[in-house]
C-alpha positions in Angstrom: -20.2 -31.5 -11.9 -18.0 -29.3 -13.3 -14.4 -29.3 -12.8 -14.0 -25.7 -12.5 -16.8 -25.6 -9.4 -15.2 -28.3 -7.5 -11.7 -26.7 -6.8 -13.6 -23.5 -5.1 -12.3 -20.2 -5.5 -12.7 -16.9 -3.7 -13.6 -13.5 -4.8 -11.6 -10.3 -3.5 -11.7 -6.2 -3.7 -8.7 -4.4 -3.8 -8.2 -0.9 -2.9 -5.8 2.0 -3.5 -4.3 4.4 -1.4 -7.1 6.9 -1.6 -9.7 4.1 -2.2 -11.3 5.7 -5.1 -10.7 2.8 -7.1 -11.7 -0.3 -6.8 -10.8 -3.9 -8.3 -12.7 -7.2 -8.4 -11.0 -10.1 -8.7 -11.8 -14.1 -9.0 -8.6 -16.8 -7.8 -8.3 -19.8 -6.6 -5.4 -19.5 -5.2 -5.8 -16.0 -3.1 -2.5 -15.9 -0.9 -0.8 -15.7 -4.0 -2.7 -13.5 -5.8 -2.5 -10.7 -3.5 1.0 -11.5 -3.2 1.5 -11.4 -6.8 -0.8 -7.9 -6.8 1.5 -6.3 -3.6 5.2 -7.1 -5.4 4.1 -5.8 -9.1 4.7 -9.1 -11.0 2.9 -8.0 -13.8 4.2 -3.5 -14.1 1.0 -3.1 -16.7 -1.6 -4.7 -15.3 -4.5 -2.4 -14.0 -3.7 -2.8 -10.3 -0.3 -1.5 -10.9 -1.3 1.1 -12.5 -3.7 2.6 -10.2 -1.9 1.1 -6.9 -4.6 -1.3 -5.7 -2.2 -2.6 -3.0 -4.5 -3.4 0.0 
C-alpha cells in the first residue's frame, strides 16, 4: 500500500465571517492546521487575505 494513503488525512472547509468565501484544504494534522489558520502563521496566504478563520 502506498505510504501516502496509509497515514490518513482530513479534508476541511473554512469560511469567513460573512460566509461569502470558501477554502478547502487537506491535511494529516487537522488540529495543528486549523491553529495555523486562526493564528495567521502564513500572512500572505489565501485564508489570511480573506480572513477565513471559522
